[in-house]
C-alpha positions in Angstrom: -4.5 15.5 6.6 -2.0 13.8 4.3 0.6 13.9 7.1 -1.4 11.4 9.0 -1.0 8.8 6.3 1.9 7.4 4.2 0.8 9.0 1.0 2.5 8.4 -2.4 4.4 11.5 -3.4 2.7 11.5 -6.8 -0.5 12.4 -5.0 0.7 15.9 -4.0 -0.8 17.8 -6.9 -4.1 15.9 -6.5 -4.2 16.8 -2.8 -3.5 20.5 -3.5 -6.3 20.6 -6.1 -8.8 18.9 -3.7 -7.9 21.3 -0.9 -8.4 24.3 -3.3 -11.7 23.0 -4.4 -12.9 22.5 -0.8 -12.0 26.1 0.0 -13.8 27.4 -3.0 -16.8 25.3 -2.3 -17.0 26.6 1.2 -17.1 30.2 -0.1 -19.2 29.7 -3.3 -20.8 26.7 -5.0 -19.8 23.1 -4.5 -20.6 22.1 -8.1 -18.7 25.0 -9.6 -15.8 24.2 -7.3 -15.8 20.6 -8.4 -15.7 21.6 -12.1 -12.9 24.0 -11.3 -11.0 21.2 -9.6 -11.4 19.0 -12.7 -10.4 21.9 -15.0 -7.2 22.5 -12.9 -6.0 19.0 -13.9 -7.0 19.0 -17.5 -4.5 18.5 -20.4 -4.9 19.1 -24.2 -6.5 16.3 -26.1 -4.2 14.0 -28.1 -3.6 14.9 -31.7 -6.3 13.6 -33.9 -8.9 12.9 -31.2 -12.3 14.2 -32.2 -14.5 15.4 -29.3 -18.0 16.7 -29.6 -20.9 17.4 -27.2 -24.4 16.3 -28.1 -27.6 14.9 -26.5 -29.2 11.5 -26.5 -32.9 11.0 -26.3 -34.7 10.1 -23.1 -38.3 9.6 -22.2 -37.7 11.1 -18.7 -35.8 14.0 -20.1 -37.8 14.5 -23.3 -37.3 18.3 -23.5 -33.5 18.4 -22.9 -32.3 14.9 -23.6 -29.2 13.5 -21.9 -26.1 15.6 -22.5 -23.1 13.5 -23.5 -19.5 14.2 -24.7 -18.2 11.7 -27.3 -14.5 11.1 -27.7 -13.2 9.3 -30.8 -9.4 8.7 -30.8 -7.5 8.7 -34.0 -7.1 5.4 -35.8 -9.9 3.4 -34.1 -11.8 0.9 -36.3 -15.3 1.5 -37.7 -17.4 0.3 -36.1 -15.4 0.7 -32.9 -15.7 -0.6 -29.4 -17.3 1.8 -26.9 -16.9 2.7 -23.2 -19.8 4.4 -21.4 -18.0 6.8 -18.9 -19.8 7.7 -15.7 -18.1 10.5 -13.7 -17.6 10.8 -10.0 -18.8 13.4 -7.6 -20.6 11.7 -4.7 -23.9 11.7 -6.6 -24.3 15.4 -6.0 -21.8 17.0 -8.3 -19.7 16.3 -11.4 -20.2 17.0 -15.1 -18.8 16.5 -18.5 -16.2 19.1 -17.6 -15.1 17.5 -14.3 -14.8 14.1 -15.9 -13.0 15.2 -19.1 -9.4 14.4 -18.3 -10.3 10.8 -17.2 -12.7 10.3 -20.1 -10.4 11.2 -22.9 -7.6 9.2 -21.2 -9.8 6.1 -21.4 -10.5 6.7 -25.1 -6.9 7.2 -25.8 -5.6 4.1 -23.9 -8.5 1.7 -24.3 -8.6 2.5 -28.0 -12.4 3.0 -27.9 -15.0 5.6 -28.5 -16.0 7.0 -25.1 -19.5 8.4 -24.4 -19.4 10.5 -21.2 -22.8 10.8 -19.6 -24.0 13.9 -17.8 -26.6 12.1 -15.6 -28.9 13.9 -13.2 -27.6 14.7 -9.7 -29.0 14.6 -6.2 -30.5 16.1 -4.2 -32.7 17.6 -6.9 -32.9 14.2 -8.6 -32.4 11.4 -6.1 -32.1 7.7 -6.8 -32.9 6.3 -9.3 -32.9 9.3 -11.7 -29.1 9.2 -12.4 -29.1 5.5 -12.9 -32.1 5.7 -15.3 -30.2 8.3 -17.3 -27.2 6.0 -17.6 -29.5 3.1 -18.7 -31.2 5.3 -21.3 -27.8 6.4 -22.7 -26.6 2.8 -22.9 -29.8 1.7 -24.5 -29.5 4.4 -27.2 -25.9 3.7 -27.9 -26.6 0.0 -28.2 -29.6 0.5 -30.5 -28.3 3.3 -32.6 -24.6 2.7 -32.4 -24.1 2.8 -36.1 -24.8 6.6 -36.0 -21.8 7.0 -33.7 -19.6 4.4 -35.4 -20.0 2.1 -32.4 -20.1 -1.7 -32.5 -23.1 -2.6 -30.2 -21.6 -5.9 -29.4 -18.6 -4.3 -27.7 -19.8 -1.8 -25.2 -18.2 -1.5 -21.7 -18.9 0.7 -18.8 -16.4 2.7 -16.6 -17.2 4.5 -13.4 -15.3 6.5 -10.9 -16.4 6.7 -7.2 -20.2 7.5 -7.4 -19.8 6.7 -11.1 -18.4 3.3 -10.0 -21.6 2.7 -8.1 -23.7 3.6 -11.1 -21.6 1.4 -13.4 -22.0 -1.6 -11.1 -25.7 -0.9 -10.7 -26.1 -0.5 -14.5 -24.6 -4.0 -15.0 -27.1 -5.4 -12.5 -30.0 -3.5 -14.2 -29.1 -4.6 -17.7 -28.8 -8.2 -16.6 -32.2 -8.1 -14.9 -33.9 -6.2 -17.8 -32.5 -8.5 -20.4 -30.0 -6.0 -22.0 -28.4 -4.2 -23.6 -25.3 -6.5 -23.1 -22.3 -5.0 -21.4 -19.0 -6.6 -22.4 -17.0 -5.5 -19.3 -17.0 -3.2 -16.3 -14.3 -1.0 -14.8 -15.2 0.1 -11.2 -12.7 2.6 -9.9 -12.7 3.4 -6.1 -16.5 2.7 -6.1 -18.9 3.4 -3.3 -21.2 0.3 -3.2 -23.1 0.4 0.1 -24.8 3.1 2.2 -23.9 1.3 5.5 -20.5 2.6 6.2 -19.4 0.1 8.8 -16.4 -1.6 7.1 -12.9 -1.1 8.7 -11.7 1.2 6.0 -14.4 3.8 6.8 -12.8 4.1 10.3 -9.1 3.7 9.3 -9.2 6.3 6.6 -12.1 8.4 7.9 -10.0 11.6 7.5 -8.0 10.7 4.4 -6.8 13.5 2.2 -8.7 12.1 -0.8 -12.2 11.6 0.8 -13.7 11.7 4.3 -16.2 9.2 5.6 -18.4 12.1 6.8 -18.6 13.3 3.2 -19.9 10.0 2.1 -22.5 9.9 4.9 -23.8 13.2 3.6 -23.7 12.1 -0.1 -25.7 8.9 0.7 -28.3 10.9 2.6 -28.8 13.2 -0.4 -28.7 10.4 -3.0 -31.3 8.3 -1.2 -33.4 11.2 0.0 -33.4 10.0 3.5 -34.2 6.4 2.7 -31.3 4.8 4.5 -30.5 2.1 5.0 -31.7 0.9 1.6 -32.4 -2.6 0.5 -32.4 -1.7 -3.2 -29.4 -3.4 -4.9 -29.5 -0.9 -7.7 -28.8 1.8 -5.1 -26.3 -0.2 -3.2 -24.9 -3.0 -5.4 -23.0 -4.7 -2.5 -26.4 -5.6 -1.1 -27.5 -7.5 -4.2 -28.3 -11.1 -3.3 -27.3 -12.4 -6.7 -24.1 -11.3 -8.4 -24.0 -14.0 -11.0 -24.0 -13.6 -14.7 -22.4 -10.2 -14.6 -19.7 -8.8 -17.1 -16.0 -9.3 -16.4 -14.9 -6.7 -13.9 -11.8 -4.7 -13.1 -12.1 -3.2 -9.6 -9.5 -0.6 -8.7 -9.3 0.7 -5.1 -7.0 3.2 -3.5 -5.2 1.9 -0.4 -5.8 5.2 1.5 -9.5 5.5 1.0 -12.6 5.0 3.1 -14.2 3.2 0.2 -11.4 0.6 -0.2 -13.3 -2.2 1.6 -16.4 -1.7 -0.7 -14.3 -2.6 -3.7 -12.6 -5.5 -2.0 -15.9 -7.0 -0.8 -17.6 -6.6 -4.2 -14.7 -8.3 -5.9 -14.8 -11.2 -3.5 -18.5 -11.7 -4.0 -18.2 -11.4 -7.8 -15.6 -14.1 -7.8 -17.6 -16.3 -5.5 -20.6 -15.9 -7.9 -18.4 -17.3 -10.8 -17.7 -14.0 -12.5 -14.4 -12.9 -14.1 -12.9 -10.3 -11.7 -9.6 -8.5 -11.2 -9.0 -6.5 -8.1 -6.1 -4.1 -7.9 -5.0 -1.9 -5.0 -3.2 1.4 -5.8 -0.6 1.4 -3.0 -0.2 4.6 -0.9 -2.6 6.3 -3.2 -5.8 8.2 -2.4 -9.3 8.5 -3.7 -9.2 10.1 -7.1 -5.8 8.9 -8.1 -6.8 8.4 -11.7 -6.5 12.2 -12.2 -2.9 12.1 -11.2 -1.6 10.1 -14.2 0.5 13.0 -15.5 2.3 13.4 -12.2 4.6 10.4 -12.3 5.1 6.8 -13.5 3.3 5.2 -10.5 0.0 7.0 -11.1 0.4 6.6 -14.9 0.7 2.8 -14.4 -2.4 2.7 -12.3 -4.4 4.5 -14.9 -3.1 2.2 -17.6 -4.3 -1.0 -15.8 -8.1 -0.7 -16.2 -7.6 0.7 -19.7 -5.6 -2.4 -20.7 -8.3 -4.6 -19.1 -11.0 -3.0 -21.2 -8.9 -2.9 -24.3 -8.4 -6.6 -24.0 -12.0 -7.4 -23.3 -13.3 -5.2 -26.1 -11.1 -7.0 -28.7 -13.7 -9.7 -28.9 -16.9 -9.2 -30.9 -19.0 -11.1 -28.4 -19.9 -9.7 -25.0 -18.9 -12.3 -22.4 -21.6 -11.8 -19.8 -22.2 -15.3 -18.7 -18.8 -16.6 -17.7 -18.5 -20.1 -16.4 -15.7 -19.7 -14.0 -14.8 -20.8 -10.5 -14.4 -18.5 -7.5 -11.7 -16.0 -7.2 -8.5 -16.7 -5.3 -6.8 -13.7 -3.7 -3.1 -13.1 -3.3 -1.7 -11.4 -0.1 -2.8 -7.8 0.6 0.8 -6.6 0.1 0.6 -7.4 -3.6 -0.4 -4.6 -5.9 -2.8 -6.9 -7.8 -4.6 -8.7 -5.0 -7.0 -10.8 -7.0 -7.3 -11.9 -10.5 -9.1 -14.5 -12.7 -7.6 -14.3 -16.2 
């Protein structure tokens, strides 16, 4: 219940949409309800933005390919930087439709082509199916970027919630497989471990944005009963080596069971010598990126990771092997609680 927490007033519409989706899911289908939730918060595309649906080839999905939605904002260079967008939905729901309002916002504000990936979902397709879809999409964009007007040297990845997990895992996977290079990663309220023991899972267990019990169920379905996992591509926070990863912007909601996942991952990335920025959205809940039209506070939070990617993608060289010292963190009361410029 939102009354149990000091929630930012700009979260009201988001909470109402989430509650409506939960009621619809209980009566009908959870995936359809999630798409309806996303649709309820959509807005018209900016003038001049070109949006099209297509498929990318995949050996594992040879018949259907991987559905993607490509957003090209007006005025971007050719070839343009690119952001691979991975939607949220607890690994079990989510689509090109549910992620639309966030994806086009990234394209608009980061000034990049965005490729939104409709990866396979659990429980029908448990780990690592969704991650392999993301890798196949990235590989195609990097190898055939000229077809899309993309500069293959300037590809970043953005993920929300479960998509944040997949984005982090994708960075680990590309490092370990020797490419394609990722220039930067934006992890937004990511879930990064299947062992839900950190304090935020208790403090915010019944938060209005996400419940800890929902994450327990999601992990069970994603890992097909294989918990606890030791696989770092399933649970990136368990990776032994977090060195040589792309510059990261990690964005957590203060009122969110997942908040400690993002904090812990940022600290470990910094200790491993990676460039990392950690930001906490004060008094906001899981999913706050969708509320950017509801007030200046939420709009500012959305703008931060976009600005991070826009800056990182200006360069024509992917900075994936930073030689930096460990992160130093400011007090928790600060909005930005950790940054290595």
